[in-house]
MIMI-394314 format. One record per atom (N, C-alpha, C, O, CB): x negated, y, z negated. Coordinates in steps of 0.05 Angstrom, whole numbers, plus 5000, padded with zeros to 4 digits. Each point is the difference from the previous one (the first is absolute). Glycine has a CB too. Layout:
// residues N
XYZ;...
// end
This chain:
// residues 296
498349764999;501750235001;498250264999;498350034983;505649714993;496650465043;498550235004;501450234983;502450065001;495949775046;499950304937;501050244983;501250215019;502050134993;494449794971;502450125060;501150195021;502849935006;501750185001;493949895020;505149674982;502749925008;501950084977;502250105006;496149505022;500950364947;501750074977;500550295000;502350084997;495849554978;499850535030;500350305001;502150075022;501750174995;493349904989;504749815038;501950075022;503049914993;501950155005;494249795029;504149844954;502749924993;501250184978;502350075001;496449465012;499750564969;501250184979;500650275012;502050134992;495449634971;500950335056;500650265014;502849985015;501750184998;493249905009;505549705007;502549965015;502349984980;502150135004;495549635034;502150104940;502249954981;500750284987;502450064996;496049454996;499650655002;500650264987;501150205019;501750174992;494949744976;502450095058;501150195019;502949915012;501550175010;493649945001;505449634987;502649915011;500150005030;502149985012;499950194948;495649855052;499950035028;497149935010;498150094987;505650275012;496049495023;497549955013;498950255011;497650064997;503849475014;500250645002;499250235012;498850204981;497850105004;505749825029;497950134945;499050194981;497449904985;498150154995;506850004999;495249595001;497449874987;497750035018;497850064992;504949614983;497850275051;497750025020;498950275002;497650035002;504449625024;499950554973;499150285001;498350074975;497950135003;506349985023;496749814952;498550054974;497249875001;498150124991;506349904984;495449735035;497649854999;498250065023;497849915001;504749744976;498550505043;498550075025;499249765015;497749975007;500550444972;503849405025;499749775017;502549985018;502150124995;495049644970;502550095057;502349975019;502149824987;499449844983;497650205058;505549994967;502149844990;499849705006;500449844982;502450575023;496449535018;499649715009;497949884981;500449784990;500750325059;496550054947;497949884982;501149954972;499549794988;496950455039;505049964962;501349974974;501849754998;499849844982;500150675013;501949485024;501949765001;498449755002;500949814987;502650465036;494449714991;498449765003;498749934972;499849774993;499450355059;499850084934;498749944974;502049894981;499349824985;497550545022;505749754993;502149914981;500649725007;500149824983;501850645011;498549485032;500649735009;497849804991;500749794990;501850395050;495049894962;497749834991;500449944971;499849774992;497050445042;503849994949;500549974972;502249804996;499849824983;498650655007;503849565024;502249804997;499249725007;500949814987;502250565022;495349615012;499049745008;498249874979;500149764995;500350395052;497950024940;498249914979;501549894976;499349814988;497450515028;505749844978;501549924977;502249795005;501149884982;497850585001;501649515043;502149805007;502750094993;501749844993;495049815001;503850625007;502750114992;500550265015;498250165003;501549624952;502850265053;500750265011;500450204980;501649964981;500349825055;496750444966;500150214979;501750225008;501150144982;494449755004;505050165040;501650235010;502249925018;499549855019;496550434979;506449804998;502349955017;499950225022;500550244995;502349554966;496750135063;499650195022;502750005018;500050115022;494749824978;507549954990;502349975017;501650255003;501650025019;498649524968;499650664996;501450255003;498050245005;497549984998;506349824972;497450435035;498250235007;498450084977;497650065003;505750115028;497949824944;498650074975;498849734987;501649844991;501750575001;494249565007;498949764989;500849954972;500450194985;495949865045;503949694961;500549944973;498349774992;499449835016;505250334988;494549844971;498449794989;501749754995;502350024992;494750324987;502049435027;501249754991;499549974970;498650154988;500949645057;501849994945;499449944970;496949954997;498850084980;506049705013;494150085026;497149944998;498450265001;498050044987;502649515034;500550644997;498550245003;500150174975;498050134993;503049855056;501250024937;500350164976;498149894979;498850154985;506049965026;495049624987;498249884982;497150055005;498550074983;504849595011;496050315032;497250045009;499250314997;497650064995;503049545038;501450594970;499450274997;498950054973;497950134998;505649995033;497849794947;499150044973;497149914997;498350154989;506449804995;494849815024;497549874996;497750155018;497850034991;504749524999;498250535035;498250135017;499150264988;497750085004;504549705034;499750384948;499150254988;498149974977;498250164996;506150015018;496249604971;498249954979;497349915009;498050084988;505949804985;495949965048;497549935012;498550245011;497650044996;504449525015;499550605003;498550245011;499050194979;497850105002;505149865037;498850084939;499150164979;497649884984;498350154991;506350025007;495349575000;497749874986;497550035016;497850044989;505249654990;497450295048;497750045018;498850284998;497650054999;504449625033;500050534967;499050284997;498650064975;498050144999;505749985029;497549754949;498650034975;497449884999;498250124987;505849904994;495549765032;497549865001;498050185016;497750044992;504649485006;498650595024;498350185015;499250244985;497750095002;504449755039;499850274944;499350244984;497949954978;498250154995;506450005014;495949594978;498049934978;497249965013;498050084988;505849694983;496150115053;497449965012;498750275007;497750044995;504049515024;499950634993;499050275005;498950154978;498150145002;505049875031;498349954944;499050124974;497549914991;498450164990;506049884998;495049705016;497549874991;497650085020;497850074992;505149524988;497850405046;498050065020;499450295004;497850095003;503549505019;500850554977;499750305005;500950164974;502050154999;499049795052;497550034929;500650144974;500450315004;498550145013;498849504962;504850455014;500750295001;500950085029;500050245007;496649854954;504149735056;501150075025;502749915002;500949854983;494850135038;505850125000;502849915003;501650225014;499150225004;500549494955;502850215048;501950195012;502650034984;501149804992;497050105052;502850344952;502750044987;501850145019;499250185016;498849854939;504649885044;501950125017;502150134982;501549864986;497649815050;501050614965;501850144981;502250155016;499450145019;496749904948;506349935026;502350135012;500850244982;500149974976;501449595047;499150674990;500950234985;502250145015;500050005024;495550054956;506550075005;501950165013;498750285008;498150094986;505749674988;497150365048;498850255009;499750224979;498050145000;503949745045;499950154939;500150224981;497849974978;499250204989;505749845019;494249714987;498149954980;497150085006;498550104983;504549545005;496350325037;497150035008;498850264993;497650014993;503349695043;500550514966;498750274998;499350084973;498250174997;504349955040;498949784941;499450124974;499349794978;499850084977;503350305037;496649384992;499449804980;497749835008;498349964982;506450045005;495049895037;498249805005;497350075010;498149864994;505749905013;495850465008;497650065014;497650014982;497949895007;504850355024;497549894946;497750014982;499349734987;497749944996;503550544995;500949365003;499649734989;498549835020;498149854994;506050184979;496949985053;498749845021;497150085004;498349835005;506150115016;495150334979;497250095003;498249894978;497949895006;503750545016;499349594954;498549884978;499449705002;497849904996;504350454977;500149535035;499849695001;498149925022;498349824996;506550134989;495350185038;498249925022;497150094994;498149885011;505950165021;495550164952;497450094992;498749794981;497649965001;503850525006;500349384977;499149804982;499549735015;498149854993;504450384971;499349725057;499849745014;500050085030;502049975014;500449754948;495250365049;500050085028;500349785021;500550045023;496750324961;502449405005;500249765019;502949895000;500649825015;494650064975;506650224994;502949915001;501450195020;499950244999;500149584952;501350055068;501550145020;503050034991;501349804992;495450035044;504250424965;502750054991;501750095024;499450215012;499049924940;503549725054;502050075022;502450124988;501349864984;497049785045;502450614978;502450124990;502150035021;499650125021;497750124946;505049645026;502350005020;502250174988;501049954978;497949595041;502050664997;502050184991;502749965012;500350025025;496150304967;505849614992;502649965010;502050004978;499250014976;499049745062;504350234968;502150014981;499949774979;499249785006;503650445029;498249834941;499849834976;501449735006;498949794993;501150614977;502349605043;501549755006;498249835018;499849754995;504850475001;494049905024;498449845018;497449894984;499049785005;502750515037;497449874939;497649934984;500649764983;498349834996;500150645003;504149524990;500749774984;500049735016;499149804990;503550504981;498449725053;500149785018;497149905007;499449765002;505150425016;493950014987;497249935008;498549874977;498349835004;501550555029;500849714942;498749874977;501149714999;498449814996;501050644978;503149525028;501349744998;499049815020;499849774993;504150444990;495549885042;499149815022;497049995000;498949895019;505350225009;494450014954;497249974998;498450175019;497649965003;503349604983;500450655025;498750165020;498550244986;498350135012;505349745021;496950174941;498750214983;499149874975;501249804992;501550575027;495149734968;499249904974;501350164979;500849894979;495049965039;504550424985;501350164980;501750215015;499450085022;496849854944;506050165020;501750215010;500750204978;500549924977;501249765058;498350574973;501050214982;503150045007;500750085022;494550164975;506649694983;502750025008;501550164979;499050044978;500849515047;502750534981;501750144982;502049794986;501449865014;498150575015;500649564945;501849824988;502950095002;500450245001;495949634968;505649965031;499549714997;499449855025;500550105023;502549934939;495949735034;499449845024;501649744997;500749924978;494550285028;505549665017;501349755000;498149784991;497550045004;505750125032;497749624954;498449774993;497750084982;497749915003;503749875040;499250404937;497750124985;498649774983;497650034993;504950435005;498949324997;498749784985;497749875014;498449864988;505850064990;495550145050;498049885015;497550155001;498049915011;505549905015;496650444961;497750195001;498850074973;501549994980;500550225061;495649854958;498850164980;500650305007;499950085023;496449564967;504550514988;500850285005;498250174981;499949954976;505049935037;493650325000;498550184985;501150275004;499850115022;496149604981;505350424977;501250285002;497750195005;497949984988;505949924979;496650285051;498050205006;500950294996;498550164987;499749525046;504050404977;501250264996;502950004993;501649865012;495150305020;504049994948;502750014992;500850305000;499350154982;500349424990;501950515048;501050285005;502949995004;501249795000;494650345021;505350124982;502950035008;500150135028;498150145008;503449914942;500649895064;500450145026;501350284994;501650034982;498949515044;498650644991;500950294999;501350075026;499249915021;497250224946;505550045031;501450115025;498050195012;498950174986;505949804995;494850015045;498450195014;501750145022;501149885018;494849844971;504050555009;501650175019;498250235011;497950054988;506649844988;496350235045;498550245009;500350234981;502050014985;498749845062;497550344953;499750214981;502550174997;500550124979;494649885032;506550015011;502250195000;502849844995;502250115003;495150225029;502449424962;502449844995;501550104976;498850114982;499049495037;505050364980;501550084978;499349874974;500550124979;503049965052;495249684969;499249884977;497150034992;499149884980;504449825030;495150465004;497250034995;499350144974;497949964989;501550055058;502450154943;499550144975;500849854975;499750104978;500850305047;500749354981;501049864975;497849854985;498149915012;506450045011;495950034951;498049854983;500649705003;498249834999;501350574967;503049535037;500749725002;502849985014;501750184999;495549694958;503249905055;502849965014;500849714995;498349834993;500950515046;503349624963;501249734998;500449885027;500650155019;501749994939;497449605045;500349875025;502450085015;499950045024;497649604959;504850375002;502550065014;500150275014;501650045018;500749684949;495850475026;499850255013;499049985029;500350195015;499150004941;499549595051;498849955025;502049885020;499349955023;496450004954;506750015015;501949855016;500350125028;500349845019;502150034939;497650405046;500450125026;497450065015;500150115022;504050074960;493749755007;497350045011;499249815021;500449764996;498550414962;499949925065;498949805019;497449904990;498350154992;503950075046;497549524962;497749874989;497949935021;500749895021;502349924943;494450255030;497749895016;498949794983;499450054976;499550395049;500949324986;499349764986;497649855013;499550035024;505349944960;493949864999;498249805011;501849785014;502449974994;494050124969;502449775056;501449795014;500849784982;499249994977;498250125062;504449724971;501349794983;497949784991;500649854981;503850235044;493349904988;498149804991;498350114975;498149884991;501649935058;501150434942;498650124975;502049964976;502450055002;495050325027;501449544951;501549964974;501450274991;502350004992;494349644994;501950575017;501250254991;502550085015;501750154990;493750004999;505049765035;502450055016;502549884983;502050134995;495149855053;502449774944;502349864986;500350104973;502249994989;497249625037;498450484961;500250114971;501750265002;501850034984;493549795001;504150355033;501550245001;502949955007;501850114988;494150125024;504649605009;502749955007;501749884977;502350074996;496049865052;500449894937;501549874977;500850214980;502149984988;495449585018;500850644990;500550194980;502250215009;501650104985;493649834998;504750115044;502350175010;502549874998;502050134993;495150075038;503049534975;502649864997;500949974972;502450004994;496749765046;499050224941;500750004972;501150274991;501550014980;495049655013;502850565020;501050274995;502650045014;501250214995;494349965001;505549645020;502650025011;500150085029;502250065010;499450044946;496149905058;500150085029;497949855018;498049904990;503750564994;498849535040;498349885020;498350235012;501050205009;502349435002;494050344988;498450225009;500250025031;500149805015;496750144946;503450325047;500150065030;497250015010;498750214997;505850055000;494749545015;497249985009;499850125028;501349915019;497849674953;499350625031;499750115027;497349965014;499750055024;503550284960;494949575000;497449945012;498549804983;500250024975;499550435046;498949364991;498449794986;497250015012;499750055024;504349654968;494050254992;497250005008;498449824982;501049914979;499450555039;497249474990;498149844985;497850184987;498349904985;502749705046;499050674974;498050184991;501250244984;501650165010;495649715030;502050144934;501150204983;499350285009;501550194996;498249484968;497850375048;499350275008;501850105024;500550245003;494649684980;505749895034;501850085023;502650064989;501450185010;496249555023;503350124946;502650054986;500150294989;502050145003;498349364986;497650574998;500050254987;499950235020;501050224995;496749574965;501150165063;500250215023;502750045008;500850225007;494849675010;505949894984;502850025008;501750154979;501850155006;497749415019;499750404949;501350154979;499350315003;501750174998;498049414970;498050475037;499150285006;501450135022;500450245000;495349634984;505249975035;501550085023;503050024993;501650065018;494949735012;504250174945;502750024990;501949795012;502450055003;496750444991;499849285012;501549795011;501549814980;501949865007;494850175031;502249984937;501349844979;498450014975;498250174998;503949525036;498550124947;498649984974;499149724997;500949835015;501850544963;495549595002;499149724994;499149984972;499950204986;498749735061;500749824944;499149974973;497349865003;499749815015;504950164964;493350135006;497449905001;498849984971;500750144982;498850065066;498649614950;498549994974;498650264990;499250165016;500249374995;500450504964;498950234989;497350065010;499350245005;503449674956;495649895043;497150045010;500050145026;498350175005;500249444971;503450305042;500050135026;501150284999;499150175014;501449395007;501650494962;501150274996;497950204991;500250245007;504149554981;493750114995;498050194992;498150095021;498650204998;501849594959;499650065066;498350075023;501350205019;498650115017;499449454979;504650495001;501450155020;499450314995;499650094978;504249525026;496350525018;499550315000;502550124987;502249975010;494950035034;502650134933;502250124986;501250255014;502150104994;495749724964;500750285061;501250215017;502049895021;501750165009;494150094985;504149505012;501749895021;502049814988;502149975012;494450075022;503149844943;501649794988;500650064971;498650144986;499449535045;504250224960;500649994971;500849714992;501349855015;500350644985;497449434977;500849744990;501550024974;499350174983;496749655040;506250024973;501850054978;500349734985;500249795013;502250595012;497549624950;500549754983;502949895007;501950155003;494950024958;503349585039;502649865005;500949864973;498449854988;500550075062;503550144941;500949894974;502849875007;501350065020;496050304949;503649475013;502549885001;500649885028;501850085014;499750244951;496949475043;497949874983;497150105009;499650115021;503549474972;495050384989;497350025008;499349765017;500949784995;498050474963;499549795063;499449785019;497049934996;498350155009;505349995025;495849654953;497149914996;498949895026;501349875016;499550014936;496750185052;498349925021;497649874989;498150134991;503650235038;498449354972;497849864985;498549855022;501149825014;501650124942;494750145047;498249885017;498349774988;498750054979;501250395044;500149344988;498549784988;498549845022;500850015024;502749964938;494549915030;498549815017;500949724995;500249924977;495850385023;504549545020;500949734996;498149825016;498750085019;506350064975;494949604996;498549805015;501249734992;501049984977;494750305025;504349525015;501249744995;498749864976;497649994997;503449995052;500849914935;498949824977;498749745009;498249904987;505450284984;497349725053;499149735008;497650025019;499149795010;505750034984;494250415010;497750035019;497350014986;499850134979;503250125052;495149614981;497350004989;498850295000;500150145020;499349384996;499450554963;498850284998;496949985005;498649894984;505150264983;495449945055;497250025007;498450184981;501250154984;500049775062;496350084956;498350204986;501050295004;500550154982;495649545024;504250375020;500750265008;502750094989;500350234992;497149695048;504549884959;502850064989;499750054970;501050194990;501549515045;496150134951;499750024972;498850264993;500950134981;498849395015;498250575017;498750264996;501850235005;499950214986;495849585025;506050195011;501950215007;502050054978;500750234993;498749655055;501649894940;502050014979;498650144975;501150194988;501549385030;495150344976;498550124975;499550285005;500350164982;497449415006;501550525036;499350285005;502550174998;499950214988;496349645040;506050064984;502550154999;500950044970;500650224992;500949605054;498449974939;500750014971;498250194986;501150164984;500549385017;495850475003;498350184986;500650295008;499850184983;496749455014;504150435029;500750275010;502550094987;500350234992;497449685053;504249914952;502650094989;499750064970;501350194990;501249535043;495850144954;499550064971;498850274996;500250124978;499149405013;499450585029;498650274997;502150225003;499650234990;495949585029;506750134994;502150235004;501650054976;501750175000;498649705047;
// end
């Protein structure tokens, strides 16, 4: 049995499609189909029902999928342990971050970490929190910075990093700009500029609007908070952003207002899977982050 065949089968099973799996693996669909058939021949059992447009796993396929994932994970753990012995203090880390986090929390920490461990490569991927959770779950990232709450939290280690509240952000001439605080229900008639739906903060704000008795009128969605604030400056709408970002805004162009009843917490945490082997680089990254947080 070839480990590559197992990897290909798992990719097809998770994608639910030979086409999508082939695209992700950068192989041709006929080659992928052949590899899976060779695995079926080796095992003497049909793993995938190809009779319908949407592929489905057979009972044997469901059973093999669980075992295949364990075998692949064990091999990756073995490779990581070997790399740690052979290449002491070397390694690669894959870190996912939401776009709003990069500018005011991580750069200094990353700079210090890489100065201590110049031979560790750190790949930073920027995207929405919902996507980051899935990438951690599927093993495509080692660590992710996410906004709480997260699904399947029992599967992760969670390290709290920042605990702030969201504040209303409006242009400097907005009618609410001079307020010390506002209640969520006061925003019922306001046009909202929001992060896209793959961002946890999108759902966080929407849930609090609904709890206040209204559905937010969303007029614009983006993945970049600086673009969103420019739209606010153009008097296109309002938004809610973490306190740390609000402190960076030009007070001549923007006003930020405390939100009460309810206060909306914004809790940034780093997560990683409990069942994943931690390489030297991973263990040092966790230790380094914990030490930096204790200084704050």
